[in-house]
N, CA and C of each residue as an Amber inpcrd file, in Angstrom:
protein
   435
 -30.4340000 131.7190000 -40.7380000 -29.5530000 130.4930000 -39.7380000
 -30.0320000 129.7490000 -40.3530000 -31.6030000 129.4150000 -40.6820000
 -32.5710000 128.1250000 -40.9820000 -31.5840000 127.2040000 -42.2320000
 -30.7880000 128.1950000 -42.8220000 -30.1590000 127.4700000 -44.0670000
 -28.8890000 126.8810000 -43.6240000 -28.6230000 127.2630000 -42.3900000
 -27.1070000 126.5140000 -42.0870000 -27.6770000 125.1790000 -41.3480000
 -28.7760000 124.6590000 -41.0010000 -28.7090000 123.3690000 -40.3060000
 -28.8010000 122.4620000 -41.7810000 -29.7010000 122.6950000 -42.8260000
 -29.5160000 121.4080000 -44.0780000 -27.7670000 121.4360000 -44.4520000
 -26.9490000 122.4050000 -44.7010000 -25.9480000 122.3020000 -45.0020000
 -24.9050000 121.8040000 -43.7050000 -25.3580000 121.8650000 -42.6690000
 -24.5840000 121.0340000 -41.4160000 -24.9460000 119.3340000 -41.6560000
 -26.1710000 119.3280000 -41.8300000 -26.4870000 117.7080000 -41.8930000
 -26.0600000 117.1730000 -43.2300000 -25.7780000 117.6750000 -44.1800000
 -24.9530000 117.3370000 -45.1990000 -23.6350000 117.1400000 -44.6750000
 -23.2370000 118.5480000 -44.4590000 -21.4370000 118.0080000 -44.3080000
 -21.4220000 116.9100000 -43.1690000 -22.1740000 116.6750000 -42.3630000
 -22.4390000 115.5410000 -41.5850000 -22.2560000 114.1600000 -42.0830000
 -23.3310000 113.9750000 -43.1200000 -23.2750000 112.7990000 -43.5730000
 -21.9270000 112.1790000 -44.5100000 -21.4000000 113.3910000 -45.3870000
 -20.3360000 113.3030000 -46.1090000 -19.5970000 112.6910000 -44.9820000
 -19.4500000 113.4140000 -43.8020000 -18.0580000 113.0880000 -42.8970000
 -18.1290000 111.4400000 -42.4360000 -19.7380000 111.0970000 -42.0260000
 -19.7300000 110.1030000 -41.9470000 -19.8030000 108.7960000 -43.0590000
 -19.8040000 109.2550000 -44.4690000 -19.8520000 108.0260000 -45.8230000
 -17.9880000 108.5310000 -45.9400000 -17.3420000 109.1370000 -45.3980000
 -15.6860000 109.2970000 -45.5310000 -15.3050000 107.9860000 -44.4100000
 -15.7390000 108.8570000 -43.2780000 -15.1590000 107.7710000 -42.2560000
 -15.9480000 106.1730000 -42.1680000 -16.8690000 106.2230000 -42.4670000
 -17.7000000 104.5060000 -42.6740000 -17.0090000 104.3820000 -43.6740000
 -16.9300000 104.7720000 -44.9010000 -16.2060000 104.0360000 -45.9590000
 -14.5970000 103.7010000 -46.0010000 -14.0890000 104.4280000 -45.0500000
 -12.5110000 104.6550000 -45.0010000 -12.6090000 103.3560000 -44.5450000
 -12.8250000 103.0520000 -42.5610000 -13.1750000 101.7790000 -42.2350000
 -13.3400000 100.4440000 -42.9330000 -14.7630000 100.6450000 -43.8340000
 -15.1240000  99.3490000 -44.1680000 -14.1780000  98.9530000 -45.2930000
 -13.4680000  99.6850000 -46.2140000 -12.6760000  99.3610000 -46.8510000
 -11.6220000  98.7200000 -46.4870000 -10.8470000  99.1720000 -45.7920000
  -9.3370000  98.9680000 -44.8340000  -9.7030000  97.3340000 -44.3490000
 -11.1170000  97.6010000 -43.5350000 -11.4980000  96.3380000 -42.6990000
 -11.6720000  95.2000000 -43.8090000 -12.1930000  95.1220000 -45.3260000
 -11.8120000  94.0780000 -45.8950000 -11.0150000  93.9730000 -46.7950000
 -10.0690000  94.9790000 -47.2050000  -8.8570000  94.5140000 -47.6060000
  -7.7800000  93.4180000 -46.3820000  -8.2180000  93.8820000 -45.3160000
  -7.5060000  92.9130000 -44.1580000  -8.0040000  91.9580000 -44.1900000
  -9.2660000  91.7260000 -44.1140000  -9.8060000  90.0900000 -44.0500000
  -9.8820000  89.2830000 -45.0740000  -9.1790000  90.2090000 -46.2720000
  -8.9670000  89.1240000 -47.3960000  -7.5940000  88.5690000 -47.3700000
  -6.6580000  89.2090000 -46.3480000  -5.3170000  88.4720000 -46.2840000
  -4.8880000  88.7610000 -44.9020000  -5.1570000  88.0260000 -44.0800000
  -5.4500000  88.1760000 -42.6540000  -3.7900000  87.5100000 -41.8650000
  -3.1730000  86.7660000 -42.9590000  -1.9780000  86.2860000 -42.6850000
  -0.5860000  87.7320000 -42.9200000  -1.0260000  88.3420000 -43.9960000
  -0.3170000  89.4780000 -44.7290000  -0.5120000  90.4790000 -43.6810000
  -1.6180000  90.7880000 -42.8210000  -1.8300000  91.7500000 -41.8950000
  -0.9680000  92.0000000 -40.8310000  -1.3050000  90.0810000 -40.3470000
  -0.5000000  89.9150000 -39.2790000   1.0720000  89.9800000 -39.3020000
   1.4510000  90.0910000 -40.4840000   3.0580000  90.1590000 -41.1630000
   2.8400000  91.5390000 -41.0130000   2.2600000  92.4480000 -41.0910000
   2.4640000  94.3910000 -41.3270000   2.2540000  94.6590000 -39.7030000
   1.4230000  94.0620000 -38.7000000   1.6620000  94.1120000 -37.4840000
   2.9020000  93.8400000 -36.7590000   3.1960000  92.7140000 -36.9770000
   4.4020000  91.8530000 -36.5170000   5.3300000  93.0860000 -36.6140000
   5.9130000  93.9000000 -37.8420000   7.1260000  94.4440000 -38.0630000
   6.7160000  95.8910000 -37.0280000   5.6670000  96.3040000 -36.5920000
   5.9850000  97.2300000 -35.7940000   6.7150000  96.9810000 -34.5000000
   6.9470000  95.2630000 -33.8830000   7.6380000  94.7530000 -32.7970000
   7.1300000  95.6080000 -31.4960000   5.7020000  95.4000000 -31.6180000
   5.0380000  95.8420000 -29.9030000   4.5380000  94.7280000 -29.4110000
   4.0220000  93.4590000 -29.9750000   3.2710000  92.9210000 -29.7980000
   4.0130000  91.6260000 -29.8970000   3.5250000  90.2160000 -28.8560000
   4.0400000  89.3070000 -28.7220000   3.1960000  88.6810000 -29.6950000
   3.4230000  87.4090000 -30.8280000   2.7400000  86.6540000 -31.7340000
   1.7100000  86.2860000 -31.3350000   1.5610000  85.2840000 -29.8730000
  -0.2050000  85.0180000 -30.3180000  -0.9070000  86.4110000 -30.5950000
  -0.6580000  87.1990000 -29.5300000  -1.3530000  88.6330000 -29.6080000
  -1.3340000  89.5820000 -30.6090000  -0.4450000  89.6170000 -31.8940000
  -0.0820000  89.5310000 -33.4240000  -1.5840000  89.2730000 -34.1010000
  -1.5630000  87.6620000 -33.9060000  -1.8730000  87.1180000 -34.8810000
  -3.8810000  87.0520000 -34.3560000  -4.2060000  87.6230000 -32.8110000
  -5.4100000  87.5790000 -32.7170000  -5.9530000  89.5730000 -33.2780000
  -5.1280000  89.4860000 -33.1660000  -5.2400000  91.0430000 -33.5720000
  -5.3930000  91.2210000 -34.9600000  -4.6180000  90.2050000 -35.3380000
  -5.1480000  90.5370000 -37.1310000  -6.1540000  89.6760000 -37.6470000
  -6.8560000  88.9440000 -37.1170000  -8.1000000  87.8980000 -37.1430000
  -9.1040000  89.1100000 -36.5720000  -8.9970000  89.2270000 -35.4040000
 -10.4070000  90.0720000 -34.9840000 -10.5920000  91.7880000 -35.2940000
  -9.5530000  92.5190000 -35.7860000  -9.4950000  93.9980000 -35.3610000
 -10.2120000  94.3800000 -36.6780000 -10.0510000  93.8510000 -38.0950000
 -10.5210000  94.3640000 -38.8400000 -12.3950000  93.6750000 -38.9150000
 -12.5740000  92.3510000 -38.5630000 -14.4000000  92.7600000 -37.8460000
 -14.8040000  93.6470000 -37.2930000 -14.0810000  94.1510000 -35.9880000
 -14.1280000  95.2940000 -35.4440000 -14.3260000  96.8650000 -36.1900000
 -13.5820000  96.8310000 -37.0400000 -13.4490000  98.1860000 -37.8970000
 -14.6670000  97.8480000 -38.5180000 -15.1010000  96.8510000 -38.8750000
 -15.9340000  96.5220000 -39.8260000 -17.5800000  96.7360000 -39.5040000
 -17.4680000  95.8740000 -38.5520000 -18.7450000  96.3270000 -37.6460000
 -18.6230000  98.1500000 -37.0130000 -17.5700000  98.3250000 -36.9050000
 -17.6390000 100.0030000 -36.4790000 -18.1000000 101.0440000 -37.6780000
 -17.6280000 100.4670000 -38.8370000 -18.0920000 101.2870000 -40.1360000
 -19.5080000 100.9740000 -40.4200000 -20.0130000 100.1030000 -40.1790000
 -21.2860000  99.4830000 -40.3070000 -22.1050000 100.4760000 -39.2160000
 -22.1840000 100.2830000 -38.2630000 -22.6990000 101.0700000 -37.6180000
 -22.8240000 102.8470000 -37.6420000 -21.4330000 103.0690000 -38.3210000
 -21.3020000 104.6340000 -38.5870000 -22.4390000 104.8170000 -39.5790000
 -22.5380000 104.2540000 -40.4790000 -23.1560000 103.9990000 -41.7630000
 -25.0890000 104.1040000 -41.3070000 -25.0320000 103.1780000 -40.7800000
 -26.3080000 102.6780000 -40.7730000 -26.8410000 103.6510000 -38.8870000
 -26.1400000 104.1410000 -38.9780000 -26.9590000 104.9610000 -37.1580000
 -27.0220000 104.2060000 -36.2100000 -26.9320000 103.0850000 -36.5080000
 -27.3510000 102.0920000 -35.1180000 -25.9920000 101.9630000 -34.2190000
 -26.3130000 102.3180000 -32.9710000 -25.2670000 102.2840000 -32.1940000
 -23.8650000 103.1260000 -32.3410000 -24.4440000 104.1580000 -32.9110000
 -23.3670000 104.6870000 -33.8340000 -22.4460000 105.8740000 -32.7480000
 -22.7970000 106.2840000 -31.5060000 -21.8010000 106.8810000 -30.6570000
 -20.9810000 105.7730000 -30.6850000 -21.4050000 104.8750000 -29.7560000
 -20.6280000 103.4790000 -29.7540000 -19.4720000 103.4080000 -30.6850000
 -19.9420000 103.0370000 -31.9310000 -19.0930000 102.6860000 -33.0360000
 -17.8980000 103.6090000 -33.0570000 -18.2620000 104.8550000 -33.0100000
 -17.9470000 106.2850000 -33.1180000 -16.9430000 106.4810000 -32.2370000
 -17.0530000 106.0290000 -31.0200000 -15.7840000 105.9810000 -29.4740000
 -14.6170000 104.9270000 -29.6070000 -15.0620000 103.6600000 -30.1060000
 -14.3800000 102.4220000 -30.4510000 -13.0590000 103.2040000 -31.9020000
 -13.9420000 103.9390000 -32.8710000 -12.6990000 104.0420000 -33.8160000
 -11.8620000 105.0490000 -33.3210000 -12.2400000 106.1140000 -32.8860000
 -11.3900000 107.2970000 -32.0370000 -10.2710000 106.2850000 -31.3330000
 -11.0030000 105.6550000 -30.8140000  -9.7890000 104.8410000 -29.8690000
  -8.6440000 103.6120000 -30.6390000  -9.4410000 103.2110000 -31.7330000
  -8.6440000 102.3290000 -32.4730000  -7.8570000 103.5300000 -33.4200000
  -7.7480000 104.6460000 -33.7420000  -6.8180000 105.4250000 -34.3400000
  -6.0220000 106.0060000 -33.1540000  -6.7420000 106.2990000 -32.2700000
  -5.2100000 106.4360000 -30.8700000  -4.4000000 105.8420000 -30.8660000
  -4.5770000 104.3510000 -31.1370000  -3.7100000 103.5950000 -30.3750000
  -2.7120000 103.1760000 -31.7450000  -3.4950000 103.6250000 -32.9380000
  -2.9130000 103.0490000 -33.9790000  -2.0490000 104.7260000 -34.5110000
  -1.9310000 105.4020000 -33.9800000  -1.4280000 106.9400000 -33.7980000
  -0.0590000 107.0860000 -33.0700000  -0.3840000 105.8640000 -31.5740000
   0.9290000 105.9410000 -30.6870000   1.5570000 104.8270000 -31.7230000
   0.8690000 103.5650000 -32.1190000   1.7440000 102.5940000 -32.9480000
   2.7010000 102.8400000 -33.8330000   1.8000000 104.0080000 -34.9020000
   2.8850000 104.5310000 -35.7890000   3.6570000 105.8070000 -35.7630000
   3.6220000 106.5130000 -34.6550000   4.7400000 107.2050000 -34.2510000
   6.0790000 106.6730000 -33.4790000   5.7220000 105.5160000 -32.6740000
   6.4530000 104.7840000 -31.9860000   7.7020000 103.9620000 -33.1620000
   6.6460000 103.2250000 -34.5300000   8.0290000 102.7590000 -35.3170000
   8.4590000 103.8730000 -35.8580000   7.6910000 105.1710000 -36.4370000
   8.9980000 106.2870000 -36.9960000   9.6490000 106.7470000 -36.1280000
   9.4230000 106.9170000 -34.6570000  10.7080000 107.4990000 -33.6590000
  11.4050000 106.5720000 -33.8030000  11.2170000 104.9950000 -34.2860000
  11.8450000 103.9660000 -34.3830000  13.0070000 104.0580000 -35.3340000
  12.3680000 104.6730000 -36.4270000  13.0200000 104.3750000 -37.4870000
  12.8550000 102.9000000 -38.3240000  11.5830000 102.6660000 -38.4370000
  11.4040000 101.1000000 -38.6320000  10.3520000 101.5280000 -40.5530000
  11.5450000 100.6480000 -40.9240000  10.6990000 100.8450000 -42.5690000
   9.7960000  99.9160000 -42.4570000   8.6370000 100.2450000 -42.0400000
   7.1410000  99.2570000 -42.6540000   6.0910000  99.6890000 -43.2800000
   5.6030000  98.9830000 -43.2950000   4.3170000  98.7800000 -44.4080000
   3.3290000  99.5830000 -43.1380000   2.1520000 100.4030000 -43.0190000
   1.6270000 100.8060000 -42.0200000   0.3530000  99.7750000 -41.5990000
  -0.0840000  98.7550000 -43.2980000  -1.1940000  97.3750000 -43.0910000
  -2.2760000  98.1750000 -42.9840000  -2.5290000  99.4340000 -43.1550000
  -3.6350000 100.6720000 -42.9650000  -4.6530000  99.7370000 -43.6950000
  -4.3280000  99.4790000 -45.0030000  -5.3800000  99.4240000 -45.8820000
  -5.1680000  98.2530000 -46.6020000  -4.5500000  97.0790000 -46.1440000
  -4.0230000  95.8400000 -46.7100000  -2.9060000  95.6240000 -46.7770000
  -2.1390000  94.4850000 -47.2960000  -0.6360000  94.2250000 -47.3590000
  -0.4450000  94.7010000 -49.0410000  -1.2280000  94.6890000 -49.8290000
  -0.8130000  95.1550000 -51.3610000  -1.0200000  96.7180000 -51.6130000
  -1.6090000  97.1390000 -50.6710000  -1.4730000  98.9540000 -50.3130000
  -0.1720000  99.5550000 -49.8010000   0.6720000  99.2130000 -49.5860000
   2.2020000  99.4210000 -49.7030000   2.4810000 100.7290000 -49.2070000
   1.7530000 102.1080000 -50.2600000   2.1820000 102.9420000 -50.7130000
   2.2010000 104.0810000 -49.3430000   1.9440000 103.8490000 -48.6600000
   1.7060000 104.7070000 -46.9980000   2.8910000 105.1700000 -46.4200000
   3.3950000 106.1300000 -46.3490000   4.6000000 106.4520000 -45.8020000
   4.0720000 106.5550000 -44.3360000   5.2280000 106.4420000 -43.4720000
   4.2290000 106.5660000 -42.1760000   3.9920000 107.9360000 -41.6240000
   4.9420000 109.1990000 -41.8250000   4.4500000 110.4180000 -41.6300000
   2.7600000 110.3050000 -42.3960000   2.6580000 110.3920000 -43.3350000
   1.2160000 110.1690000 -43.5670000   0.2240000 109.2200000 -42.9870000
   0.7450000 108.0970000 -42.9350000  -0.3980000 107.4710000 -41.7870000
  -0.7340000 108.2080000 -40.7720000   0.6400000 108.3360000 -39.9180000
   0.2870000 109.3280000 -38.7370000  -0.6600000 110.5190000 -38.6580000
  -0.7390000 111.5420000 -39.9610000  -1.4600000 112.2450000 -39.7710000
  -3.0570000 111.8580000 -40.4220000  -3.0880000 110.6300000 -41.4080000
  -4.3140000 110.1900000 -41.2390000  -5.1480000 109.6110000 -40.4730000
  -4.1990000 109.0450000 -39.4670000  -4.8110000 107.9150000 -38.3990000
  -5.5660000 109.5190000 -37.2630000  -4.5270000 110.3860000 -37.0940000
  -5.1500000 111.3560000 -35.8520000  -6.4800000 112.3790000 -36.9680000
  -6.2250000 112.3910000 -38.2930000  -7.3130000 113.2070000 -38.9830000
  -8.6020000 112.4820000 -39.0320000  -8.7610000 110.7550000 -39.0540000
  -9.6700000 110.1290000 -38.9460000 -10.3500000 110.0660000 -37.3570000
  -9.0310000 110.2410000 -36.6020000  -9.4950000 109.7910000 -35.0860000
 -10.3220000 110.9600000 -34.6790000  -9.8990000 111.9900000 -35.1110000
 -10.4460000 113.5390000 -34.7530000 -12.0240000 113.3660000 -35.5050000
 -11.7530000 113.2640000 -36.9120000 -13.4650000 113.0930000 -37.0960000
 -14.3730000 112.5880000 -36.6810000 -14.1850000 111.4650000 -36.0260000
 -14.3950000 110.5360000 -35.3540000 -15.0370000 111.0610000 -34.1940000
 -14.3450000 111.3900000 -33.5680000 -14.8490000 112.0860000 -32.0530000
 -15.6570000 113.3360000 -32.1190000 -15.7760000 114.4260000 -33.4510000
 -16.4260000 115.3690000 -33.9460000 -17.7480000 114.8700000 -34.3610000
 -18.1220000 113.6510000 -35.1260000 -19.0760000 113.1270000 -35.3630000
 -19.8010000 112.5500000 -34.0110000 -18.9340000 111.9650000 -32.5980000
 -19.8600000 111.5270000 -31.8420000 -20.7260000 112.8610000 -30.5970000
 -19.7030000 113.9790000 -30.8890000 -20.1350000 115.1200000 -30.2790000
 -21.8050000 115.2800000 -31.0490000 -21.4160000 115.5420000 -32.2820000
 -22.9050000 115.6850000 -32.9940000 -23.5390000 114.9450000 -32.8550000
 -23.6010000 113.4030000 -32.1930000 -24.5210000 112.5340000 -32.2120000
 -25.8760000 113.3280000 -31.3320000 -27.2510000 112.7940000 -31.6780000
 -28.0690000 113.3080000 -31.0880000 -28.1380000 112.8190000 -29.6960000
 -27.7330000 111.5180000 -29.4250000 -27.8640000 111.1070000 -28.2930000
 -27.0240000 111.5350000 -27.6100000 -25.5360000 111.7860000 -27.8050000
 -24.5730000 112.4950000 -27.0800000 -25.0180000 114.1870000 -26.5140000
 -25.7130000 114.8040000 -28.1020000 -25.6370000 116.3750000 -27.8480000
 -27.1220000 116.7660000 -27.0240000 -27.9160000 115.8540000 -26.9200000
 -29.0090000 116.2520000 -26.0420000 -29.3030000 116.0100000 -24.4380000
 -28.0300000 115.3670000 -24.6770000 -27.6610000 115.0980000 -22.7870000
 -27.2020000 116.5300000 -21.9610000
C-alpha cells in the first residue's frame, strides 16, 4: 500500500502538468492574436460583437492565470474550478456549433492551429474539464474537509 502513494503523487503531477501546460499554451497562442481569436469566437454565432471582443481580450489571460495557479499550486482549487467551468461552457458552445453544422475553427489553440475538428475539440474539452474536476477532488484543501 505504501508504494501506491508515490505513484499517485507522480500521476497527479503529470495531470497538473498536462492541464496547466495545455491551458498555458492555448492562452499564449490566443494572447498573441486577439483579433483572430475574436473572429473565431464570432464564428460560433452565440454572442453579440462587443461581448465577443471582451471575451477575446480577457479569456486568454484568465486561462493563463489559471494554468499558472495549477502549476504553482497557489490558489489551485479555485483555478481548477474555473478551468472546469471554462471547459463546460466551451463544451456547450462546441456542441451547439456542431449541432448547427457550422464549419468553424474552434479557436482553442489560436487561429493558426485550425486543424481541430469539432468532435475532437468537444472530446478534448470534456476530457480537460473532467481532469480539472479530478484534480480539484484530489486537492489537499478540498479532500481534508
